[in-house]
All heavy atoms as TSV, in Angstrom:
chain	resi	resn	atom	element	x	y	z
A	1	MET	N	N	-39.802	-9.006	1.160
A	1	MET	CA	C	-39.314	-7.627	1.044
A	1	MET	C	C	-37.971	-7.506	1.847
A	1	MET	O	O	-37.085	-6.873	1.389
A	1	MET	CB	C	-40.349	-6.717	1.713
A	1	MET	CG	C	-40.050	-5.287	1.523
A	1	MET	SD	S	-40.256	-4.807	-0.171
A	1	MET	CE	C	-40.737	-3.153	-0.024
A	2	THR	N	N	-37.868	-8.098	3.027
A	2	THR	CA	C	-36.613	-8.007	3.769
A	2	THR	C	C	-35.515	-8.761	3.111
A	2	THR	O	O	-34.387	-8.237	3.144
A	2	THR	CB	C	-36.833	-8.647	5.174
A	2	THR	OG1	O	-38.000	-8.061	5.739
A	2	THR	CG2	C	-35.665	-8.414	6.030
A	3	GLN	N	N	-35.779	-9.863	2.430
A	3	GLN	CA	C	-34.775	-10.602	1.734
A	3	GLN	C	C	-34.199	-9.773	0.541
A	3	GLN	O	O	-32.954	-9.805	0.346
A	3	GLN	CB	C	-35.354	-11.933	1.275
A	3	GLN	CG	C	-34.269	-12.917	0.732
A	3	GLN	CD	C	-34.904	-14.279	0.384
A	3	GLN	OE1	O	-36.082	-14.312	0.077
A	3	GLN	NE2	N	-34.069	-15.244	0.457
A	4	GLN	N	N	-35.051	-9.072	-0.125
A	4	GLN	CA	C	-34.576	-8.287	-1.262
A	4	GLN	C	C	-33.748	-7.128	-0.723
A	4	GLN	O	O	-32.704	-6.849	-1.342
A	4	GLN	CB	C	-35.790	-7.743	-2.011
A	4	GLN	CG	C	-35.392	-6.979	-3.274
A	4	GLN	CD	C	-36.605	-6.392	-4.008
A	4	GLN	OE1	O	-37.651	-6.400	-3.463
A	4	GLN	NE2	N	-36.454	-5.991	-5.179
A	5	ALA	N	N	-34.110	-6.504	0.351
A	5	ALA	CA	C	-33.301	-5.413	0.910
A	5	ALA	C	C	-31.952	-5.942	1.450
A	5	ALA	O	O	-30.954	-5.210	1.255
A	5	ALA	CB	C	-34.101	-4.757	2.070
A	6	SER	N	N	-31.933	-7.083	2.043
A	6	SER	CA	C	-30.595	-7.611	2.518
A	6	SER	C	C	-29.693	-8.042	1.381
A	6	SER	O	O	-28.505	-7.902	1.432
A	6	SER	CB	C	-30.866	-8.788	3.408
A	6	SER	OG	O	-31.434	-9.812	2.766
A	7	SER	N	N	-30.288	-8.491	0.254
A	7	SER	CA	C	-29.445	-8.857	-0.921
A	7	SER	C	C	-28.948	-7.597	-1.563
A	7	SER	O	O	-27.795	-7.608	-2.042
A	7	SER	CB	C	-30.274	-9.700	-1.903
A	7	SER	OG	O	-31.232	-8.892	-2.589
A	8	GLN	N	N	-29.647	-6.554	-1.532
A	8	GLN	CA	C	-29.221	-5.261	-2.093
A	8	GLN	C	C	-28.068	-4.740	-1.264
A	8	GLN	O	O	-27.042	-4.279	-1.721
A	8	GLN	CB	C	-30.313	-4.227	-2.106
A	8	GLN	CG	C	-29.948	-2.919	-2.677
A	8	GLN	CD	C	-29.668	-2.930	-4.157
A	8	GLN	OE1	O	-29.950	-3.934	-4.865
A	8	GLN	NE2	N	-29.117	-1.932	-4.704
A	9	THR	N	N	-28.197	-4.867	0.051
A	9	THR	CA	C	-27.215	-4.426	0.976
A	9	THR	C	C	-25.897	-5.251	0.794
A	9	THR	O	O	-24.856	-4.792	0.847
A	9	THR	CB	C	-27.683	-4.529	2.458
A	9	THR	OG1	O	-28.904	-3.730	2.633
A	9	THR	CG2	C	-26.686	-3.996	3.403
A	10	ALA	N	N	-26.084	-6.604	0.613
A	10	ALA	CA	C	-24.948	-7.510	0.418
A	10	ALA	C	C	-24.182	-7.124	-0.868
A	10	ALA	O	O	-23.022	-7.152	-0.921
A	10	ALA	CB	C	-25.439	-8.923	0.357
A	11	LYS	N	N	-24.907	-6.711	-1.872
A	11	LYS	CA	C	-24.267	-6.271	-3.133
A	11	LYS	C	C	-23.505	-4.993	-2.892
A	11	LYS	O	O	-22.396	-4.816	-3.445
A	11	LYS	CB	C	-25.299	-6.074	-4.237
A	11	LYS	CG	C	-25.894	-7.346	-4.786
A	11	LYS	CD	C	-26.895	-7.109	-5.910
A	11	LYS	CE	C	-27.535	-8.346	-6.421
A	11	LYS	NZ	N	-28.531	-8.135	-7.427
A	12	GLN	N	N	-24.025	-4.066	-2.152
A	12	GLN	CA	C	-23.351	-2.803	-1.864
A	12	GLN	C	C	-22.100	-3.095	-1.006
A	12	GLN	O	O	-21.064	-2.515	-1.265
A	12	GLN	CB	C	-24.285	-1.866	-1.132
A	12	GLN	CG	C	-25.369	-1.333	-2.026
A	12	GLN	CD	C	-26.379	-0.452	-1.201
A	12	GLN	OE1	O	-26.398	-0.535	0.054
A	12	GLN	NE2	N	-27.188	0.268	-1.907
A	13	VAL	N	N	-22.194	-4.005	-0.034
A	13	VAL	CA	C	-21.044	-4.330	0.753
A	13	VAL	C	C	-19.954	-4.980	-0.095
A	13	VAL	O	O	-18.745	-4.659	-0.003
A	13	VAL	CB	C	-21.441	-5.285	1.918
A	13	VAL	CG1	C	-20.251	-5.840	2.618
A	13	VAL	CG2	C	-22.307	-4.526	2.886
A	14	LYS	N	N	-20.369	-5.868	-0.982
A	14	LYS	CA	C	-19.353	-6.557	-1.850
A	14	LYS	C	C	-18.704	-5.535	-2.775
A	14	LYS	O	O	-17.470	-5.594	-2.975
A	14	LYS	CB	C	-20.082	-7.698	-2.680
A	14	LYS	CG	C	-19.119	-8.459	-3.467
A	14	LYS	CD	C	-19.816	-9.689	-4.133
A	14	LYS	CE	C	-18.872	-10.560	-4.771
A	14	LYS	NZ	N	-19.462	-11.725	-5.372
A	15	THR	N	N	-19.441	-4.631	-3.283
A	15	THR	CA	C	-18.892	-3.580	-4.160
A	15	THR	C	C	-17.892	-2.732	-3.414
A	15	THR	O	O	-16.806	-2.423	-3.877
A	15	THR	CB	C	-19.979	-2.669	-4.789
A	15	THR	OG1	O	-20.941	-3.476	-5.415
A	15	THR	CG2	C	-19.456	-1.671	-5.713
A	16	LYS	N	N	-18.204	-2.314	-2.164
A	16	LYS	CA	C	-17.362	-1.540	-1.389
A	16	LYS	C	C	-16.059	-2.321	-1.025
A	16	LYS	O	O	-14.960	-1.799	-1.010
A	16	LYS	CB	C	-18.024	-1.076	-0.075
A	16	LYS	CG	C	-19.031	0.015	-0.302
A	16	LYS	CD	C	-19.698	0.448	0.973
A	16	LYS	CE	C	-20.734	1.516	0.782
A	16	LYS	NZ	N	-21.335	1.991	2.041
A	17	GLU	N	N	-16.196	-3.612	-0.730
A	17	GLU	CA	C	-15.073	-4.430	-0.427
A	17	GLU	C	C	-14.109	-4.567	-1.628
A	17	GLU	O	O	-12.894	-4.528	-1.474
A	17	GLU	CB	C	-15.459	-5.840	0.040
A	17	GLU	CG	C	-16.069	-5.812	1.454
A	17	GLU	CD	C	-16.497	-7.175	1.898
A	17	GLU	OE1	O	-16.539	-8.119	1.058
A	17	GLU	OE2	O	-16.882	-7.339	3.058
A	18	LEU	N	N	-14.697	-4.778	-2.808
A	18	LEU	CA	C	-13.842	-4.871	-3.995
A	18	LEU	C	C	-13.158	-3.522	-4.289
A	18	LEU	O	O	-11.970	-3.504	-4.724
A	18	LEU	CB	C	-14.729	-5.310	-5.235
A	18	LEU	CG	C	-15.128	-6.746	-5.205
A	18	LEU	CD1	C	-16.117	-7.043	-6.379
A	18	LEU	CD2	C	-13.985	-7.660	-5.323
A	19	LYS	N	N	-13.798	-2.394	-4.109
A	19	LYS	CA	C	-13.160	-1.134	-4.303
A	19	LYS	C	C	-12.007	-0.971	-3.269
A	19	LYS	O	O	-10.947	-0.444	-3.657
A	19	LYS	CB	C	-14.170	0.021	-4.137
A	19	LYS	CG	C	-15.085	0.127	-5.289
A	19	LYS	CD	C	-16.062	1.325	-5.075
A	19	LYS	CE	C	-16.981	1.450	-6.234
A	19	LYS	NZ	N	-17.954	2.543	-6.062
A	20	ALA	N	N	-12.228	-1.365	-2.073
A	20	ALA	CA	C	-11.206	-1.251	-1.005
A	20	ALA	C	C	-10.037	-2.181	-1.376
A	20	ALA	O	O	-8.871	-1.728	-1.242
A	20	ALA	CB	C	-11.744	-1.625	0.339
A	21	LEU	N	N	-10.343	-3.382	-1.901
A	21	LEU	CA	C	-9.218	-4.233	-2.274
A	21	LEU	C	C	-8.440	-3.706	-3.430
A	21	LEU	O	O	-7.203	-3.781	-3.431
A	21	LEU	CB	C	-9.827	-5.645	-2.627
A	21	LEU	CG	C	-8.803	-6.710	-3.048
A	21	LEU	CD1	C	-7.888	-7.038	-1.928
A	21	LEU	CD2	C	-9.523	-7.914	-3.582
A	22	GLY	N	N	-9.172	-3.107	-4.417
A	22	GLY	CA	C	-8.459	-2.504	-5.521
A	22	GLY	C	C	-7.564	-1.372	-5.091
A	22	GLY	O	O	-6.419	-1.182	-5.558
A	23	PHE	N	N	-8.049	-0.543	-4.198
A	23	PHE	CA	C	-7.231	0.549	-3.594
A	23	PHE	C	C	-5.991	0.027	-2.912
A	23	PHE	O	O	-4.910	0.561	-3.158
A	23	PHE	CB	C	-8.104	1.330	-2.607
A	23	PHE	CG	C	-7.349	2.382	-1.840
A	23	PHE	CD1	C	-6.972	3.600	-2.503
A	23	PHE	CD2	C	-6.955	2.194	-0.572
A	23	PHE	CE1	C	-6.231	4.515	-1.762
A	23	PHE	CE2	C	-6.213	3.091	0.153
A	23	PHE	CZ	C	-5.870	4.277	-0.440
A	24	ILE	N	N	-6.173	-1.026	-2.169
A	24	ILE	CA	C	-5.013	-1.586	-1.418
A	24	ILE	C	C	-4.006	-2.159	-2.380
A	24	ILE	O	O	-2.776	-1.892	-2.300
A	24	ILE	CB	C	-5.441	-2.628	-0.369
A	24	ILE	CG1	C	-6.195	-1.965	0.749
A	24	ILE	CG2	C	-4.314	-3.416	0.114
A	24	ILE	CD1	C	-6.945	-2.874	1.695
A	25	ILE	N	N	-4.450	-2.889	-3.374
A	25	ILE	CA	C	-3.563	-3.621	-4.285
A	25	ILE	C	C	-2.899	-2.605	-5.291
A	25	ILE	O	O	-1.669	-2.697	-5.493
A	25	ILE	CB	C	-4.278	-4.693	-5.045
A	25	ILE	CG1	C	-4.634	-5.889	-4.094
A	25	ILE	CG2	C	-3.455	-5.268	-6.192
A	25	ILE	CD1	C	-5.503	-6.928	-4.739
A	26	PHE	N	N	-3.612	-1.754	-5.858
A	26	PHE	CA	C	-3.120	-0.912	-6.962
A	26	PHE	C	C	-2.575	0.409	-6.565
A	26	PHE	O	O	-1.819	1.063	-7.283
A	26	PHE	CB	C	-4.198	-0.744	-8.031
A	26	PHE	CG	C	-4.565	-2.018	-8.718
A	26	PHE	CD1	C	-5.834	-2.603	-8.525
A	26	PHE	CD2	C	-3.682	-2.653	-9.541
A	26	PHE	CE1	C	-6.142	-3.825	-9.181
A	26	PHE	CE2	C	-4.003	-3.851	-10.202
A	26	PHE	CZ	C	-5.250	-4.411	-9.996
A	27	LEU	N	N	-2.877	0.834	-5.313
A	27	LEU	CA	C	-2.409	2.198	-4.884
A	27	LEU	C	C	-1.589	2.106	-3.622
A	27	LEU	O	O	-0.441	2.584	-3.575
A	27	LEU	CB	C	-3.568	3.103	-4.677
A	27	LEU	CG	C	-3.646	4.235	-5.641
A	27	LEU	CD1	C	-5.043	4.353	-6.312
A	27	LEU	CD2	C	-3.370	5.500	-4.938
A	28	LEU	N	N	-2.091	1.413	-2.594
A	28	LEU	CA	C	-1.420	1.516	-1.262
A	28	LEU	C	C	-0.106	0.656	-1.318
A	28	LEU	O	O	0.870	1.242	-0.873
A	28	LEU	CB	C	-2.397	0.987	-0.185
A	28	LEU	CG	C	-1.988	1.231	1.229
A	28	LEU	CD1	C	-1.865	2.740	1.481
A	28	LEU	CD2	C	-2.974	0.623	2.177
A	29	PHE	N	N	-0.157	-0.505	-1.754
A	29	PHE	CA	C	1.051	-1.385	-1.733
A	29	PHE	C	C	2.135	-0.765	-2.588
A	29	PHE	O	O	3.317	-0.788	-2.134
A	29	PHE	CB	C	0.738	-2.835	-2.206
A	29	PHE	CG	C	0.106	-3.634	-1.095
A	29	PHE	CD1	C	-0.450	-4.909	-1.430
A	29	PHE	CD2	C	0.108	-3.271	0.194
A	29	PHE	CE1	C	-1.036	-5.682	-0.477
A	29	PHE	CE2	C	-0.455	-4.050	1.171
A	29	PHE	CZ	C	-1.013	-5.297	0.890
A	30	PRO	N	N	1.872	-0.292	-3.795
A	30	PRO	CA	C	2.985	0.301	-4.556
A	30	PRO	C	C	3.526	1.531	-3.874
A	30	PRO	O	O	4.806	1.725	-3.943
A	30	PRO	CB	C	2.352	0.581	-5.901
A	30	PRO	CG	C	1.227	-0.311	-6.070
A	30	PRO	CD	C	0.711	-0.511	-4.624
A	31	ILE	N	N	2.688	2.309	-3.343
A	31	ILE	CA	C	3.186	3.566	-2.634
A	31	ILE	C	C	4.053	3.197	-1.426
A	31	ILE	O	O	5.110	3.782	-1.192
A	31	ILE	CB	C	1.997	4.454	-2.187
A	31	ILE	CG1	C	1.394	5.050	-3.436
A	31	ILE	CG2	C	2.462	5.481	-1.183
A	31	ILE	CD1	C	0.069	5.786	-3.162
A	32	ILE	N	N	3.614	2.216	-0.633
A	32	ILE	CA	C	4.396	1.779	0.514
A	32	ILE	C	C	5.757	1.173	0.041
A	32	ILE	O	O	6.786	1.428	0.630
A	32	ILE	CB	C	3.613	0.776	1.363
A	32	ILE	CG1	C	2.460	1.506	2.065
A	32	ILE	CG2	C	4.468	0.106	2.444
A	32	ILE	CD1	C	1.500	0.571	2.779
A	33	THR	N	N	5.772	0.326	-0.991
A	33	THR	CA	C	6.937	-0.297	-1.537
A	33	THR	C	C	7.924	0.795	-2.027
A	33	THR	O	O	9.102	0.744	-1.667
A	33	THR	CB	C	6.605	-1.262	-2.631
A	33	THR	OG1	O	5.696	-2.206	-2.130
A	33	THR	CG2	C	7.823	-1.958	-3.131
A	34	ILE	N	N	7.445	1.715	-2.799
A	34	ILE	CA	C	8.351	2.738	-3.318
A	34	ILE	C	C	8.898	3.654	-2.230
A	34	ILE	O	O	10.090	3.943	-2.193
A	34	ILE	CB	C	7.598	3.556	-4.371
A	34	ILE	CG1	C	7.360	2.723	-5.650
A	34	ILE	CG2	C	8.370	4.841	-4.781
A	34	ILE	CD1	C	6.393	3.305	-6.654
A	35	THR	N	N	8.092	3.938	-1.261
A	35	THR	CA	C	8.538	4.758	-0.162
A	35	THR	C	C	9.594	4.054	0.686
A	35	THR	O	O	10.560	4.634	1.103
A	35	THR	CB	C	7.316	5.182	0.728
A	35	THR	OG1	O	6.351	5.870	-0.041
A	35	THR	CG2	C	7.769	6.036	1.885
A	36	GLY	N	N	9.343	2.802	0.923
A	36	GLY	CA	C	10.324	1.979	1.703
A	36	GLY	C	C	11.659	1.827	1.020
A	36	GLY	O	O	12.686	2.036	1.648
A	37	ILE	N	N	11.636	1.537	-0.238
A	37	ILE	CA	C	12.867	1.392	-1.031
A	37	ILE	C	C	13.596	2.783	-1.131
A	37	ILE	O	O	14.810	2.835	-0.948
A	37	ILE	CB	C	12.628	0.853	-2.392
A	37	ILE	CG1	C	12.109	-0.590	-2.301
A	37	ILE	CG2	C	13.846	0.940	-3.309
A	37	ILE	CD1	C	11.620	-1.199	-3.590
A	38	SER	N	N	12.861	3.823	-1.325
A	38	SER	CA	C	13.470	5.156	-1.335
A	38	SER	C	C	14.065	5.525	-0.029
A	38	SER	O	O	15.206	6.058	0.009
A	38	SER	CB	C	12.491	6.197	-1.804
A	38	SER	OG	O	11.897	5.892	-3.020
A	39	ALA	N	N	13.394	5.213	1.056
A	39	ALA	CA	C	13.913	5.573	2.393
A	39	ALA	C	C	15.193	4.785	2.668
A	39	ALA	O	O	16.163	5.355	3.213
A	39	ALA	CB	C	12.839	5.286	3.449
A	40	TYR	N	N	15.233	3.493	2.270
A	40	TYR	CA	C	16.415	2.715	2.512
A	40	TYR	C	C	17.600	3.263	1.732
A	40	TYR	O	O	18.672	3.346	2.163
A	40	TYR	CB	C	16.100	1.277	2.060
A	40	TYR	CG	C	17.318	0.312	2.236
A	40	TYR	CD1	C	17.761	-0.043	3.519
A	40	TYR	CD2	C	17.918	-0.245	1.085
A	40	TYR	CE1	C	18.843	-0.878	3.649
A	40	TYR	CE2	C	19.009	-1.024	1.224
A	40	TYR	CZ	C	19.476	-1.434	2.485
A	40	TYR	OH	O	20.515	-2.231	2.616
A	41	GLY	N	N	17.346	3.625	0.418
A	41	GLY	CA	C	18.412	4.198	-0.398
A	41	GLY	C	C	18.879	5.524	0.185
A	41	GLY	O	O	20.128	5.841	0.190
A	42	PHE	N	N	17.963	6.333	0.715
A	42	PHE	CA	C	18.362	7.596	1.289
A	42	PHE	C	C	19.167	7.397	2.549
A	42	PHE	O	O	20.212	8.067	2.780
A	42	PHE	CB	C	17.142	8.423	1.611
A	42	PHE	CG	C	17.430	9.797	2.223
A	42	PHE	CD1	C	17.873	10.812	1.405
A	42	PHE	CD2	C	17.263	9.994	3.526
A	42	PHE	CE1	C	18.148	12.067	1.927
A	42	PHE	CE2	C	17.557	11.257	4.141
A	42	PHE	CZ	C	18.017	12.270	3.310
A	43	ILE	N	N	18.803	6.423	3.387
A	43	ILE	CA	C	19.600	6.105	4.613
A	43	ILE	C	C	20.994	5.692	4.241
A	43	ILE	O	O	21.991	6.121	4.807
A	43	ILE	CB	C	18.897	5.080	5.437
A	43	ILE	CG1	C	17.560	5.656	6.093
A	43	ILE	CG2	C	19.768	4.512	6.524
A	43	ILE	CD1	C	16.632	4.669	6.663
A	44	LEU	N	N	21.147	4.780	3.242
A	44	LEU	CA	C	22.474	4.352	2.809
A	44	LEU	C	C	23.296	5.506	2.285
A	44	LEU	O	O	24.460	5.612	2.530
A	44	LEU	CB	C	22.358	3.220	1.744
A	44	LEU	CG	C	21.880	1.908	2.258
A	44	LEU	CD1	C	21.759	0.927	1.100
A	44	LEU	CD2	C	22.790	1.364	3.347
A	45	TRP	N	N	22.652	6.345	1.517
A	45	TRP	CA	C	23.312	7.545	0.924
A	45	TRP	C	C	23.821	8.477	1.987
A	45	TRP	O	O	25.006	8.959	1.955
A	45	TRP	CB	C	22.332	8.214	-0.055
A	45	TRP	CG	C	22.928	9.417	-0.726
A	45	TRP	CD1	C	24.073	9.537	-1.380
A	45	TRP	CD2	C	22.333	10.712	-0.780
A	45	TRP	NE1	N	24.243	10.749	-1.861
A	45	TRP	CE2	C	23.135	11.550	-1.560
A	45	TRP	CE3	C	21.090	11.240	-0.275
A	45	TRP	CZ2	C	22.824	12.864	-1.797
A	45	TRP	CZ3	C	20.784	12.556	-0.619
A	45	TRP	CH2	C	21.634	13.358	-1.354
A	46	MET	N	N	23.005	8.766	3.002
A	46	MET	CA	C	23.374	9.655	4.101
A	46	MET	C	C	24.523	8.993	4.907
A	46	MET	O	O	25.447	9.616	5.344
A	46	MET	CB	C	22.186	9.981	5.002
A	46	MET	CG	C	21.280	11.002	4.426
A	46	MET	SD	S	22.049	12.603	4.387
A	46	MET	CE	C	22.160	12.857	2.611
A	47	TYR	N	N	24.423	7.667	5.112
A	47	TYR	CA	C	25.459	6.982	5.881
A	47	TYR	C	C	26.802	7.087	5.170
A	47	TYR	O	O	27.823	7.360	5.803
A	47	TYR	CB	C	25.060	5.505	6.093
A	47	TYR	CG	C	26.095	4.745	6.802
A	47	TYR	CD1	C	26.261	4.864	8.168
A	47	TYR	CD2	C	26.901	3.776	6.156
A	47	TYR	CE1	C	27.238	4.122	8.842
A	47	TYR	CE2	C	27.878	3.061	6.781
A	47	TYR	CZ	C	28.089	3.191	8.153
A	47	TYR	OH	O	29.019	2.532	8.800
A	48	GLN	N	N	26.811	6.889	3.895
A	48	GLN	CA	C	28.017	6.980	3.103
A	48	GLN	C	C	28.478	8.456	3.012
A	48	GLN	O	O	29.726	8.679	2.919
A	48	GLN	CB	C	27.823	6.445	1.740
A	48	GLN	CG	C	27.720	4.916	1.738
A	48	GLN	CD	C	27.501	4.317	0.328
A	48	GLN	OE1	O	27.295	5.014	-0.615
A	48	GLN	NE2	N	27.557	3.015	0.281
A	49	ALA	N	N	27.590	9.422	2.952
A	49	ALA	CA	C	27.961	10.787	2.821
A	49	ALA	C	C	28.736	11.260	4.123
A	49	ALA	O	O	29.692	12.014	4.092
A	49	ALA	CB	C	26.758	11.661	2.597
A	50	PHE	N	N	28.254	10.861	5.307
A	50	PHE	CA	C	28.828	11.250	6.567
A	50	PHE	C	C	29.870	10.271	7.155
A	50	PHE	O	O	30.732	10.620	7.877
A	50	PHE	CB	C	27.738	11.530	7.569
A	50	PHE	CG	C	26.909	12.737	7.242
A	50	PHE	CD1	C	25.613	12.593	6.805
A	50	PHE	CD2	C	27.490	14.041	7.166
A	50	PHE	CE1	C	24.838	13.696	6.449
A	50	PHE	CE2	C	26.707	15.119	6.851
A	50	PHE	CZ	C	25.384	14.970	6.505
A	51	GLY	N	N	29.702	8.999	6.795
A	51	GLY	CA	C	30.572	7.943	7.388
A	51	GLY	C	C	31.616	7.457	6.469
A	51	GLY	O	O	32.472	6.677	6.907
A	52	GLY	N	N	31.572	7.790	5.219
A	52	GLY	CA	C	32.505	7.311	4.222
A	52	GLY	C	C	32.075	5.965	3.672
A	52	GLY	O	O	31.185	5.261	4.284
A	53	VAL	N	N	32.647	5.648	2.585
A	53	VAL	CA	C	32.296	4.368	1.929
A	53	VAL	C	C	32.922	3.181	2.698
A	53	VAL	O	O	34.080	3.276	3.112
A	53	VAL	CB	C	32.778	4.356	0.450
A	53	VAL	CG1	C	32.424	3.017	-0.161
A	53	VAL	CG2	C	32.189	5.501	-0.314
A	54	VAL	N	N	32.138	2.152	2.933
A	54	VAL	CA	C	32.615	1.035	3.693
A	54	VAL	C	C	33.591	0.232	2.851
A	54	VAL	O	O	33.302	-0.113	1.718
A	54	VAL	CB	C	31.416	0.144	4.122
A	54	VAL	CG1	C	31.883	-1.085	4.867
A	54	VAL	CG2	C	30.452	0.926	4.971
A	55	GLY	N	N	34.774	-0.056	3.401
A	55	GLY	CA	C	35.710	-0.854	2.650
A	55	GLY	C	C	35.478	-2.347	2.791
A	55	GLY	O	O	34.736	-2.783	3.636
A	56	HIS	N	N	36.207	-3.086	2.038
A	56	HIS	CA	C	36.054	-4.566	2.073
A	56	HIS	C	C	36.885	-5.096	3.111
A	56	HIS	O	O	37.926	-5.241	3.438
A	56	HIS	CB	C	36.350	-5.149	0.714
A	56	HIS	CG	C	35.417	-4.774	-0.313
A	56	HIS	ND1	N	34.067	-5.207	-0.309
A	56	HIS	CD2	C	35.470	-3.982	-1.399
A	56	HIS	CE1	C	33.465	-4.716	-1.329
A	56	HIS	NE2	N	34.271	-4.000	-2.072
């Protein structure tokens, strides 16, 4: 009886871990990446707007 309950719990844990991994891979990483690239572009844009375009 205990072995069956622990295997059920292990399946639930594995399911939760897979859902968390899917969330991280398909939602969190793309959001962080897009936010980081956008912030970098915004910083460069503001630098050029107030400091002028950097010459060669």
